[in-house]
N, CA, C and O atoms as a printed pandas DataFrame, in Angstrom:
     atom_number atom_name residue_name chain_id  residue_number  x_coord  y_coord  z_coord
0              1         N          MET        A               1  -26.633 -136.221  -57.061
1              2        CA          MET        A               1  -28.013 -135.780  -57.083
2              3         C          MET        A               1  -28.052 -134.324  -57.552
3              4         O          MET        A               1  -27.295 -133.487  -57.060
4              5         N          LYS        A               2  -28.926 -134.036  -58.490
5              6        CA          LYS        A               2  -29.042 -132.679  -59.010
6              7         C          LYS        A               2  -29.898 -131.830  -58.083
7              8         O          LYS        A               2  -30.825 -132.320  -57.438
8              9         N          SER        A               3  -29.564 -130.551  -58.033
9             10        CA          SER        A               3  -30.306 -129.614  -57.192
10            11         C          SER        A               3  -31.423 -128.964  -57.993
11            12         O          SER        A               3  -31.299 -128.762  -59.201
12            13         N          ASN        A               4  -32.505 -128.642  -57.317
13            14        CA          ASN        A               4  -33.607 -127.926  -57.972
14            15         C          ASN        A               4  -33.536 -126.424  -57.699
15            16         O          ASN        A               4  -34.452 -125.686  -58.061
16            17         N          LYS        A               5  -32.458 -125.969  -57.064
17            18        CA          LYS        A               5  -32.328 -124.556  -56.729
18            19         C          LYS        A               5  -32.330 -123.640  -57.953
19            20         O          LYS        A               5  -32.941 -122.574  -57.886
20            21         N          PRO        A               6  -31.680 -123.995  -59.072
21            22        CA          PRO        A               6  -31.721 -123.086  -60.220
22            23         C          PRO        A               6  -33.147 -122.812  -60.721
23            24         O          PRO        A               6  -33.453 -121.699  -61.149
24            25         N          LEU        A               7  -34.002 -123.814  -60.668
25            26        CA          LEU        A               7  -35.385 -123.619  -61.092
26            27         C          LEU        A               7  -36.078 -122.600  -60.200
27            28         O          LEU        A               7  -36.693 -121.657  -60.699
28            29         N          PHE        A               8  -35.985 -122.779  -58.889
29            30        CA          PHE        A               8  -36.650 -121.856  -57.977
30            31         C          PHE        A               8  -35.985 -120.485  -57.994
31            32         O          PHE        A               8  -36.658 -119.465  -57.840
32            33         N          TRP        A               9  -34.678 -120.455  -58.178
33            34        CA          TRP        A               9  -33.986 -119.174  -58.226
34            35         C          TRP        A               9  -34.412 -118.379  -59.460
35            36         O          TRP        A               9  -34.580 -117.163  -59.378
36            37         N          SER        A              10  -34.590 -119.050  -60.604
37            38        CA          SER        A              10  -35.018 -118.334  -61.813
38            39         C          SER        A              10  -36.436 -117.797  -61.658
39            40         O          SER        A              10  -36.730 -116.689  -62.105
40            41         N          LEU        A              11  -37.317 -118.572  -61.028
41            42        CA          LEU        A              11  -38.675 -118.082  -60.779
42            43         C          LEU        A              11  -38.651 -116.899  -59.821
43            44         O          LEU        A              11  -39.420 -115.951  -59.979
44            45         N          PHE        A              12  -37.758 -116.955  -58.818
45            46        CA          PHE        A              12  -37.616 -115.860  -57.860
46            47         C          PHE        A              12  -37.133 -114.595  -58.562
47            48         O          PHE        A              12  -37.681 -113.516  -58.337
48            49         N          ALA        A              13  -36.124 -114.716  -59.400
49            50        CA          ALA        A              13  -35.567 -113.554  -60.083
50            51         C          ALA        A              13  -36.571 -112.933  -61.054
51            52         O          ALA        A              13  -36.727 -111.713  -61.095
52            53         N          ALA        A              14  -37.248 -113.771  -61.832
53            54        CA          ALA        A              14  -38.254 -113.244  -62.763
54            55         C          ALA        A              14  -39.416 -112.622  -62.001
55            56         O          ALA        A              14  -39.936 -111.578  -62.395
56            57         N          GLY        A              15  -39.817 -113.258  -60.921
57            58        CA          GLY        A              15  -40.902 -112.722  -60.103
58            59         C          GLY        A              15  -40.543 -111.412  -59.444
59            60         O          GLY        A              15  -41.393 -110.533  -59.299
60            61         N          GLY        A              16  -39.285 -111.270  -59.039
61            62        CA          GLY        A              16  -38.840 -110.017  -58.441
62            63         C          GLY        A              16  -38.899 -108.870  -59.432
63            64         O          GLY        A              16  -39.283 -107.754  -59.083
64            65         N          THR        A              17  -38.518 -109.147  -60.659
65            66        CA          THR        A              17  -38.584 -108.125  -61.706
66            67         C          THR        A              17  -40.033 -107.733  -61.970
67            68         O          THR        A              17  -40.350 -106.547  -62.060
68            69         N          VAL        A              18  -40.896 -108.708  -62.092
69            70        CA          VAL        A              18  -42.321 -108.429  -62.325
70            71         C          VAL        A              18  -42.921 -107.689  -61.134
71            72         O          VAL        A              18  -43.657 -106.717  -61.304
72            73         N          ALA        A              19  -42.603 -108.151  -59.936
73            74        CA          ALA        A              19  -43.164 -107.522  -58.737
74            75         C          ALA        A              19  -42.698 -106.074  -58.598
75            76         O          ALA        A              19  -43.459 -105.224  -58.136
76            77         N          ALA        A              20  -41.475 -105.789  -58.986
77            78        CA          ALA        A              20  -40.946 -104.435  -58.839
78            79         C          ALA        A              20  -41.469 -103.467  -59.890
79            80         O          ALA        A              20  -41.710 -102.299  -59.586
80            81         N          PHE        A              21  -41.648 -103.931  -61.115
81            82        CA          PHE        A              21  -41.982 -103.021  -62.201
82            83         C          PHE        A              21  -43.443 -103.045  -62.633
83            84         O          PHE        A              21  -43.981 -102.013  -63.033
84            85         N          VAL        A              22  -44.088 -104.190  -62.561
85            86        CA          VAL        A              22  -45.434 -104.315  -63.117
86            87         C          VAL        A              22  -46.523 -104.257  -62.052
87            88         O          VAL        A              22  -47.543 -103.595  -62.243
88            89         N          MET        A              23  -46.314 -104.944  -60.935
89            90        CA          MET        A              23  -47.364 -105.020  -59.918
90            91         C          MET        A              23  -47.807 -103.660  -59.373
91            92         O          MET        A              23  -49.010 -103.453  -59.215
92            93         N          PRO        A              24  -46.903 -102.724  -59.078
93            94        CA          PRO        A              24  -47.384 -101.426  -58.581
94            95         C          PRO        A              24  -48.299 -100.712  -59.574
95            96         O          PRO        A              24  -49.290 -100.098  -59.178
96            97         N          VAL        A              25  -47.971 -100.793  -60.847
97            98        CA          VAL        A              25  -48.800 -100.156  -61.870
98            99         C          VAL        A              25  -50.164 -100.830  -61.937
99           100         O          VAL        A              25  -51.191 -100.152  -61.985
100          101         N          LEU        A              26  -50.181 -102.159  -61.941
101          102        CA          LEU        A              26  -51.457 -102.877  -61.981
102          103         C          LEU        A              26  -52.303 -102.587  -60.747
103          104         O          LEU        A              26  -53.521 -102.443  -60.848
104          105         N          LEU        A              27  -51.668 -102.501  -59.593
105          106        CA          LEU        A              27  -52.417 -102.215  -58.371
106          107         C          LEU        A              27  -53.039 -100.820  -58.408
107          108         O          LEU        A              27  -54.197 -100.653  -58.028
108          109         N          VAL        A              28  -52.297  -99.835  -58.854
109          110        CA          VAL        A              28  -52.830  -98.466  -58.931
110          111         C          VAL        A              28  -53.961  -98.391  -59.953
111          112         O          VAL        A              28  -54.997  -97.785  -59.684
112          113         N          ILE        A              29  -53.772  -98.997  -61.116
113          114        CA          ILE        A              29  -54.823  -98.972  -62.145
114          115         C          ILE        A              29  -56.082  -99.659  -61.637
115          116         O          ILE        A              29  -57.188  -99.150  -61.822
116          117         N          THR        A              30  -55.917 -100.816  -60.997
117          118        CA          THR        A              30  -57.075 -101.549  -60.484
118          119         C          THR        A              30  -57.780 -100.768  -59.382
119          120         O          THR        A              30  -59.009 -100.710  -59.351
120          121         N          LEU        A              31  -57.019 -100.175  -58.491
121          122        CA          LEU        A              31  -57.605  -99.384  -57.413
122          123         C          LEU        A              31  -58.363  -98.181  -57.967
123          124         O          LEU        A              31  -59.498  -97.920  -57.567
124          125         N          LEU        A              32  -57.744  -97.460  -58.874
125          126        CA          LEU        A              32  -58.409  -96.291  -59.466
126          127         C          LEU        A              32  -59.634  -96.692  -60.280
127          128         O          LEU        A              32  -60.649  -95.996  -60.258
128          129         N          ALA        A              33  -59.544  -97.809  -60.998
129          130        CA          ALA        A              33  -60.693  -98.271  -61.780
130          131         C          ALA        A              33  -61.844  -98.656  -60.859
131          132         O          ALA        A              33  -63.006  -98.430  -61.195
132          133         N          GLY        A              34  -61.538  -99.226  -59.720
133          134        CA          GLY        A              34  -62.576  -99.601  -58.759
134          135         C          GLY        A              34  -63.340  -98.403  -58.225
135          136         O          GLY        A              34  -64.526  -98.503  -57.910
136          137         N          TYR        A              35  -62.659  -97.269  -58.126
137          138        CA          TYR        A              35  -63.302  -96.049  -57.635
138          139         C          TYR        A              35  -63.801  -95.156  -58.769
139          140         O          TYR        A              35  -64.309  -94.064  -58.516
140          141         N          GLY        A              36  -63.663  -95.608  -60.007
141          142        CA          GLY        A              36  -64.144  -94.841  -61.150
142          143         C          GLY        A              36  -63.332  -93.590  -61.423
143          144         O          GLY        A              36  -63.857  -92.626  -61.981
144          145         N          MET        A              37  -62.055  -93.583  -61.039
145          146        CA          MET        A              37  -61.223  -92.392  -61.166
146          147         C          MET        A              37  -60.187  -92.527  -62.278
147          148         O          MET        A              37  -59.084  -91.995  -62.156
148          149         N          VAL        A              38  -60.516  -93.217  -63.340
149          150        CA          VAL        A              38  -59.579  -93.395  -64.446
150          151         C          VAL        A              38  -60.242  -92.984  -65.751
151          152         O          VAL        A              38  -61.468  -92.901  -65.820
152          153         N          PRO        A              39  -59.459  -92.728  -66.777
153          154        CA          PRO        A              39  -60.050  -92.416  -68.085
154          155         C          PRO        A              39  -60.854  -93.597  -68.615
155          156         O          PRO        A              39  -60.713  -94.723  -68.140
156          157         N          GLU        A              40  -61.674  -93.330  -69.576
157          158        CA          GLU        A              40  -62.536  -94.364  -70.163
158          159         C          GLU        A              40  -61.712  -95.534  -70.709
159          160         O          GLU        A              40  -62.169  -96.677  -70.695
160          161         N          ALA        A              41  -60.517  -95.250  -71.183
161          162        CA          ALA        A              41  -59.665  -96.308  -71.734
162          163         C          ALA        A              41  -59.292  -97.346  -70.676
163          164         O          ALA        A              41  -58.970  -98.484  -71.017
164          165         N          LEU        A              42  -59.332  -96.967  -69.403
165          166        CA          LEU        A              42  -59.001  -97.887  -68.317
166          167         C          LEU        A              42  -60.208  -98.208  -67.445
167          168         O          LEU        A              42  -60.057  -98.532  -66.267
168          169         N          SER        A              43  -61.385  -98.121  -68.012
169          170        CA          SER        A              43  -62.597  -98.420  -67.254
170          171         C          SER        A              43  -62.652  -99.903  -66.905
171          172         O          SER        A              43  -61.945 -100.722  -67.493
172          173         N          TYR        A              44  -63.494 -100.228  -65.950
173          174        CA          TYR        A              44  -63.635 -101.621  -65.524
174          175         C          TYR        A              44  -64.016 -102.516  -66.688
175          176         O          TYR        A              44  -63.473 -103.611  -66.835
176          177         N          GLU        A              45  -64.928 -102.068  -67.500
177          178        CA          GLU        A              45  -65.392 -102.881  -68.624
178          179         C          GLU        A              45  -64.253 -103.196  -69.583
179          180         O          GLU        A              45  -64.129 -104.324  -70.059
180          181         N          ARG        A              46  -63.420 -102.195  -69.867
181          182        CA          ARG        A              46  -62.295 -102.427  -70.778
182          183         C          ARG        A              46  -61.230 -103.314  -70.144
183          184         O          ARG        A              46  -60.668 -104.189  -70.803
184          185         N          LEU        A              47  -60.957 -103.086  -68.867
185          186        CA          LEU        A              47  -59.982 -103.945  -68.194
186          187         C          LEU        A              47  -60.480 -105.384  -68.119
187          188         O          LEU        A              47  -59.698 -106.324  -68.264
188          189         N          HIS        A              48  -61.769 -105.556  -67.894
189          190        CA          HIS        A              48  -62.353 -106.901  -67.867
190          191         C          HIS        A              48  -62.261 -107.537  -69.250
191          192         O          HIS        A              48  -62.007 -108.736  -69.371
192          193         N          ALA        A              49  -62.466 -106.740  -70.284
193          194        CA          ALA        A              49  -62.347 -107.261  -71.646
194          195         C          ALA        A              49  -60.911 -107.689  -71.944
195          196         O          ALA        A              49  -60.690 -108.697  -72.615
196          197         N          VAL        A              50  -59.940 -106.932  -71.449
197          198        CA          VAL        A              50  -58.535 -107.311  -71.640
198          199         C          VAL        A              50  -58.257 -108.626  -70.920
199          200         O          VAL        A              50  -57.607 -109.514  -71.472
200          201         N          ALA        A              51  -58.747 -108.750  -69.698
201          202        CA          ALA        A              51  -58.536 -109.981  -68.934
202          203         C          ALA        A              51  -59.296 -111.155  -69.542
203          204         O          ALA        A              51  -58.934 -112.309  -69.311
204          205         N          GLY        A              52  -60.332 -110.879  -70.309
205          206        CA          GLY        A              52  -61.113 -111.945  -70.921
206          207         C          GLY        A              52  -60.503 -112.496  -72.194
207          208         O          GLY        A              52  -60.848 -113.600  -72.615
208          209         N          GLY        A              53  -59.597 -111.743  -72.817
209          210        CA          GLY        A              53  -58.941 -112.219  -74.040
210          211         C          GLY        A              53  -57.724 -113.063  -73.710
211          212         O          GLY        A              53  -57.151 -112.940  -72.627
212          213         N          TRP        A              54  -57.328 -113.921  -74.640
213          214        CA          TRP        A              54  -56.208 -114.827  -74.383
214          215         C          TRP        A              54  -54.891 -114.105  -74.122
215          216         O          TRP        A              54  -54.164 -114.518  -73.219
216          217         N          PRO        A              55  -54.538 -113.042  -74.864
217          218        CA          PRO        A              55  -53.280 -112.353  -74.527
218          219         C          PRO        A              55  -53.305 -111.773  -73.106
219          220         O          PRO        A              55  -52.307 -111.849  -72.389
220          221         N          GLY        A              56  -54.424 -111.203  -72.706
221          222        CA          GLY        A              56  -54.553 -110.654  -71.362
222          223         C          GLY        A              56  -54.470 -111.728  -70.299
223          224         O          GLY        A              56  -53.838 -111.535  -69.260
224          225         N          LYS        A              57  -55.110 -112.868  -70.558
225          226        CA          LYS        A              57  -55.056 -113.973  -69.605
226          227         C          LYS        A              57  -53.628 -114.475  -69.416
227          228         O          LYS        A              57  -53.198 -114.756  -68.298
228          229         N          ILE        A              58  -52.907 -114.581  -70.518
229          230        CA          ILE        A              58  -51.531 -115.070  -70.439
230          231         C          ILE        A              58  -50.661 -114.097  -69.661
231          232         O          ILE        A              58  -49.884 -114.504  -68.798
232          233         N          VAL        A              59  -50.788 -112.811  -69.967
233          234        CA          VAL        A              59  -49.988 -111.798  -69.275
234          235         C          VAL        A              59  -50.323 -111.780  -67.783
235          236         O          VAL        A              59  -49.418 -111.764  -66.948
236          237         N          LEU        A              60  -51.604 -111.784  -67.442
237          238        CA          LEU        A              60  -52.002 -111.781  -66.030
238          239         C          LEU        A              60  -51.539 -113.041  -65.310
239          240         O          LEU        A              60  -51.118 -112.981  -64.155
240          241         N          PHE        A              61  -51.616 -114.183  -65.991
241          242        CA          PHE        A              61  -51.155 -115.427  -65.385
242          243         C          PHE        A              61  -49.661 -115.365  -65.080
243          244         O          PHE        A              61  -49.231 -115.762  -63.997
244          245         N          VAL        A              62  -48.881 -114.878  -66.015
245          246        CA          VAL        A              62  -47.436 -114.771  -65.814
246          247         C          VAL        A              62  -47.131 -113.814  -64.661
247          248         O          VAL        A              62  -46.286 -114.107  -63.815
248          249         N          ILE        A              63  -47.818 -112.674  -64.629
249          250        CA          ILE        A              63  -47.576 -111.685  -63.577
250          251         C          ILE        A              63  -47.921 -112.259  -62.206
251          252         O          ILE        A              63  -47.126 -112.149  -61.273
252          253         N          VAL        A              64  -49.085 -112.863  -62.078
253          254        CA          VAL        A              64  -49.525 -113.389  -60.782
254          255         C          VAL        A              64  -48.647 -114.559  -60.340
255          256         O          VAL        A              64  -48.194 -114.595  -59.196
256          257         N          SER        A              65  -48.406 -115.506  -61.232
257          258        CA          SER        A              65  -47.656 -116.692  -60.827
258          259         C          SER        A              65  -46.205 -116.358  -60.497
259          260         O          SER        A              65  -45.673 -116.872  -59.513
260          261         N          LEU        A              66  -45.555 -115.518  -61.286
261          262        CA          LEU        A              66  -44.172 -115.166  -60.970
262          263         C          LEU        A              66  -44.076 -114.377  -59.668
263          264         O          LEU        A              66  -43.117 -114.545  -58.915
264          265         N          SER        A              67  -45.049 -113.528  -59.398
265          266        CA          SER        A              67  -45.056 -112.788  -58.133
266          267         C          SER        A              67  -45.225 -113.733  -56.951
267          268         O          SER        A              67  -44.602 -113.533  -55.908
268          269         N          LEU        A              68  -46.056 -114.758  -57.099
269          270        CA          LEU        A              68  -46.232 -115.748  -56.031
270          271         C          LEU        A              68  -44.941 -116.518  -55.766
271          272         O          LEU        A              68  -44.577 -116.733  -54.610
272          273         N          TRP        A              69  -44.245 -116.937  -56.827
273          274        CA          TRP        A              69  -43.002 -117.677  -56.651
274          275         C          TRP        A              69  -41.924 -116.788  -56.036
275          276         O          TRP        A              69  -41.115 -117.255  -55.234
276          277         N          HIS        A              70  -41.913 -115.521  -56.405
277          278        CA          HIS        A              70  -40.964 -114.584  -55.800
278          279         C          HIS        A              70  -41.240 -114.451  -54.303
279          280         O          HIS        A              70  -40.318 -114.512  -53.490
280          281         N          ALA        A              71  -42.490 -114.272  -53.948
281          282        CA          ALA        A              71  -42.853 -114.120  -52.538
282          283         C          ALA        A              71  -42.515 -115.381  -51.742
283          284         O          ALA        A              71  -42.053 -115.286  -50.605
284          285         N          ALA        A              72  -42.739 -116.553  -52.322
285          286        CA          ALA        A              72  -42.438 -117.804  -51.618
286          287         C          ALA        A              72  -40.942 -117.909  -51.319
287          288         O          ALA        A              72  -40.550 -118.269  -50.210
288          289         N          HIS        A              73  -40.126 -117.598  -52.297
289          290        CA          HIS        A              73  -38.684 -117.708  -52.070
290          291         C          HIS        A              73  -38.201 -116.620  -51.112
291          292         O          HIS        A              73  -37.312 -116.862  -50.295
292          293         N          ARG        A              74  -38.780 -115.427  -51.210
293          294        CA          ARG        A              74  -38.405 -114.330  -50.302
294          295         C          ARG        A              74  -38.759 -114.700  -48.858
295          296         O          ARG        A              74  -37.978 -114.442  -47.942
296          297         N          MET        A              75  -39.921 -115.295  -48.657
297          298        CA          MET        A              75  -40.314 -115.715  -47.301
298          299         C          MET        A              75  -39.397 -116.822  -46.792
299          300         O          MET        A              75  -39.044 -116.842  -45.613
300          301         N          ARG        A              76  -39.012 -117.736  -47.666
301          302        CA          ARG        A              76  -38.116 -118.829  -47.256
302          303         C          ARG        A              76  -36.792 -118.271  -46.769
303          304         O          ARG        A              76  -36.304 -118.660  -45.708
304          305         N          THR        A              77  -36.209 -117.364  -47.536
305          306        CA          THR        A              77  -34.920 -116.812  -47.124
306          307         C          THR        A              77  -35.060 -115.902  -45.904
307          308         O          THR        A              77  -34.156 -115.850  -45.070
308          309         N          ALA        A              78  -36.169 -115.192  -45.789
309          310        CA          ALA        A              78  -36.378 -114.327  -44.627
310          311         C          ALA        A              78  -36.531 -115.152  -43.355
311          312         O          ALA        A              78  -35.956 -114.810  -42.322
312          313         N          LEU        A              79  -37.296 -116.227  -43.422
313          314        CA          LEU        A              79  -37.466 -117.086  -42.245
314          315         C          LEU        A              79  -36.154 -117.757  -41.854
315          316         O          LEU        A              79  -35.878 -117.947  -40.670
316          317         N          HIS        A              80  -35.361 -118.110  -42.835
317          318        CA          HIS        A              80  -34.051 -118.692  -42.536
318          319         C          HIS        A              80  -33.174 -117.655  -41.841
319          320         O          HIS        A              80  -32.468 -117.976  -40.886
320          321         N          GLY        A              81  -33.220 -116.418  -42.315
321          322        CA          GLY        A              81  -32.456 -115.346  -41.694
322          323         C          GLY        A              81  -32.914 -115.026  -40.286
323          324         O          GLY        A              81  -32.125 -114.558  -39.465
324          325         N          LEU        A              82  -34.182 -115.274  -40.001
325          326        CA          LEU        A              82  -34.712 -115.033  -38.662
326          327         C          LEU        A              82  -34.447 -116.189  -37.704
327          328         O          LEU        A              82  -34.803 -116.119  -36.528
328          329         N          GLY        A              83  -33.825 -117.248  -38.205
329          330        CA          GLY        A              83  -33.437 -118.345  -37.326
330          331         C          GLY        A              83  -34.279 -119.596  -37.446
331          332         O          GLY        A              83  -34.007 -120.573  -36.747
332          333         N          LEU        A              84  -35.285 -119.612  -38.296
333          334        CA          LEU        A              84  -36.089 -120.816  -38.493
334          335         C          LEU        A              84  -35.307 -121.757  -39.399
335          336         O          LEU        A              84  -35.152 -121.491  -40.591
336          337         N          ARG        A              85  -34.825 -122.834  -38.848
337          338        CA          ARG        A              85  -33.939 -123.735  -39.590
338          339         C          ARG        A              85  -34.653 -124.956  -40.169
339          340         O          ARG        A              85  -33.992 -125.869  -40.662
340          341         N          ALA        A              86  -35.949 -124.993  -40.121
341          342        CA          ALA        A              86  -36.711 -126.097  -40.726
342          343         C          ALA        A              86  -36.903 -125.792  -42.209
343          344         O          ALA        A              86  -38.025 -125.622  -42.687
344          345         N          ASP        A              87  -35.777 -125.728  -42.928
345          346        CA          ASP        A              87  -35.799 -125.260  -44.311
346          347         C          ASP        A              87  -36.660 -126.127  -45.218
347          348         O          ASP        A              87  -37.365 -125.606  -46.083
348          349         N          ARG        A              88  -36.614 -127.417  -45.037
349          350        CA          ARG        A              88  -37.397 -128.314  -45.905
350          351         C          ARG        A              88  -38.897 -128.073  -45.721
351          352         O          ARG        A              88  -39.636 -127.998  -46.703
352          353         N          ALA        A              89  -39.342 -127.952  -44.487
353          354        CA          ALA        A              89  -40.769 -127.717  -44.231
354          355         C          ALA        A              89  -41.202 -126.343  -44.749
355          356         O          ALA        A              89  -42.284 -126.200  -45.319
356          357         N          VAL        A              90  -40.355 -125.345  -44.548
357          358        CA          VAL        A              90  -40.668 -123.997  -45.033
358          359         C          VAL        A              90  -40.731 -123.998  -46.549
359          360         O          VAL        A              90  -41.629 -123.390  -47.132
360          361         N          ALA        A              91  -39.792 -124.671  -47.193
361          362        CA          ALA        A              91  -39.773 -124.744  -48.650
362          363         C          ALA        A              91  -41.020 -125.448  -49.181
363          364         O          ALA        A              91  -41.641 -124.982  -50.136
364          365         N          ILE        A              92  -41.377 -126.550  -48.573
365          366        CA          ILE        A              92  -42.559 -127.289  -49.027
366          367         C          ILE        A              92  -43.814 -126.439  -48.858
367          368         O          ILE        A              92  -44.650 -126.378  -49.759
368          369         N          ALA        A              93  -43.946 -125.785  -47.710
369          370        CA          ALA        A              93  -45.127 -124.948  -47.469
370          371         C          ALA        A              93  -45.156 -123.743  -48.407
371          372         O          ALA        A              93  -46.177 -123.467  -49.037
372          373         N          GLY        A              94  -44.045 -123.035  -48.496
373          374        CA          GLY        A              94  -44.007 -121.824  -49.321
374          375         C          GLY        A              94  -44.204 -122.104  -50.796
375          376         O          GLY        A              94  -45.028 -121.468  -51.452
376          377         N          TYR        A              95  -43.442 -123.061  -51.319
377          378        CA          TYR        A              95  -43.572 -123.380  -52.737
378          379         C          TYR        A              95  -44.890 -124.092  -53.023
379          380         O          TYR        A              95  -45.426 -123.989  -54.127
380          381         N          GLY        A              96  -45.409 -124.808  -52.040
381          382        CA          GLY        A              96  -46.729 -125.424  -52.209
382          383         C          GLY        A              96  -47.822 -124.375  -52.335
383          384         O          GLY        A              96  -48.727 -124.503  -53.160
384          385         N          ILE        A              97  -47.731 -123.328  -51.506
385          386        CA          ILE        A              97  -48.711 -122.243  -51.595
386          387         C          ILE        A              97  -48.578 -121.514  -52.924
387          388         O          ILE        A              97  -49.580 -121.149  -53.538
388          389         N          ALA        A              98  -47.331 -121.299  -53.374
389          390        CA          ALA        A              98  -47.123 -120.651  -54.674
390          391         C          ALA        A              98  -47.683 -121.510  -55.804
391          392         O          ALA        A              98  -48.290 -120.987  -56.739
392          393         N          ALA        A              99  -47.484 -122.813  -55.723
393          394        CA          ALA        A              99  -48.023 -123.711  -56.747
394          395         C          ALA        A              99  -49.551 -123.706  -56.725
395          396         O          ALA        A              99  -50.188 -123.678  -57.778
396          397         N          LEU        A             100  -50.135 -123.732  -55.534
397          398        CA          LEU        A             100  -51.588 -123.683  -55.414
398          399         C          LEU        A             100  -52.133 -122.361  -55.972
399          400         O          LEU        A             100  -53.126 -122.350  -56.699
400          401         N          GLY        A             101  -51.481 -121.265  -55.630
401          402        CA          GLY        A             101  -51.903 -119.968  -56.162
402          403         C          GLY        A             101  -51.788 -119.890  -57.667
403          404         O          GLY        A             101  -52.619 -119.269  -58.329
404          405         N          THR        A             102  -50.754 -120.523  -58.212
405          406        CA          THR        A             102  -50.582 -120.560  -59.664
406          407         C          THR        A             102  -51.730 -121.325  -60.317
407          408         O          THR        A             102  -52.299 -120.880  -61.313
408          409         N          VAL        A             103  -52.060 -122.474  -59.745
409          410        CA          VAL        A             103  -53.161 -123.282  -60.296
410          411         C          VAL        A             103  -54.490 -122.534  -60.155
411          412         O          VAL        A             103  -55.299 -122.532  -61.082
412          413         N          LEU        A             104  -54.718 -121.903  -59.008
413          414        CA          LEU        A             104  -55.967 -121.166  -58.805
414          415         C          LEU        A             104  -56.071 -119.953  -59.731
415          416         O          LEU        A             104  -57.153 -119.649  -60.234
416          417         N          SER        A             105  -54.964 -119.266  -59.957
417          418        CA          SER        A             105  -55.016 -118.124  -60.865
418          419         C          SER        A             105  -55.338 -118.594  -62.284
419          420         O          SER        A             105  -56.089 -117.932  -63.000
420          421         N          LEU        A             106  -54.781 -119.722  -62.687
421          422        CA          LEU        A             106  -55.122 -120.284  -63.989
422          423         C          LEU        A             106  -56.599 -120.631  -64.057
423          424         O          LEU        A             106  -57.269 -120.339  -65.049
424          425         N          HIS        A             107  -57.102 -121.252  -63.007
425          426        CA          HIS        A             107  -58.519 -121.630  -62.959
426          427         C          HIS        A             107  -59.428 -120.403  -63.088
427          428         O          HIS        A             107  -60.366 -120.405  -63.885
428          429         N          TYR        A             108  -59.151 -119.357  -62.303
429          430        CA          TYR        A             108  -60.000 -118.176  -62.313
430          431         C          TYR        A             108  -59.859 -117.378  -63.604
431          432         O          TYR        A             108  -60.836 -116.804  -64.085
432          433         N          LEU        A             109  -58.658 -117.336  -64.168
433          434        CA          LEU        A             109  -58.507 -116.629  -65.431
434          435         C          LEU        A             109  -59.232 -117.354  -66.570
435          436         O          LEU        A             109  -59.782 -116.710  -67.464
436          437         N          LEU        A             110  -59.233 -118.673  -66.539
437          438        CA          LEU        A             110  -59.957 -119.417  -67.563
438          439         C          LEU        A             110  -61.471 -119.260  -67.415
439          440         O          LEU        A             110  -62.221 -119.449  -68.372
440          441         N          ALA        A             111  -61.905 -118.914  -66.207
441          442        CA          ALA        A             111  -63.348 -118.742  -65.964
442          443         C          ALA        A             111  -63.860 -117.381  -66.457
443          444         O          ALA        A             111  -65.070 -117.180  -66.561
444          445         N          ILE        A             112  -62.963 -116.459  -66.757
445          446        CA          ILE        A             112  -63.391 -115.128  -67.201
446          447         C          ILE        A             112  -63.892 -115.223  -68.638
447          448         O          ILE        A             112  -64.304 -114.216  -69.215
C-alpha cells in the first residue's frame, strides 16, 4: 500500500516557506492599508484591484491554501507530540479543515 505522506509533507514544506516569508508582509500591508497608513500604491482600492485580477487571485489562492496545509500538518505533529495518539482522527480533522479552507478561499476569490 502506498503512503500519502509525501503529498502532505510537500504541502507542509511549501506552506512553511510561504508562511515564513510572505504572510508577515501581507499581514502588515493589509493592516496598514486598513488604517490608511500606506502610500497610494498600496491603497485599499489598488490592493482590491490586484486581488480582482487573475494573477492576483492565483497568487492569493496559493498563499492562503499552502498556509492552511502547513498549519494543519503543524497541528497534527504538535498534538502527537503532546500525547494525543488518535492520529487518524486528527489527520482527518486537520486536513479536512485545510481542504475546506482551500475550497472556501477559491470560492471567495472567484467572487471578487
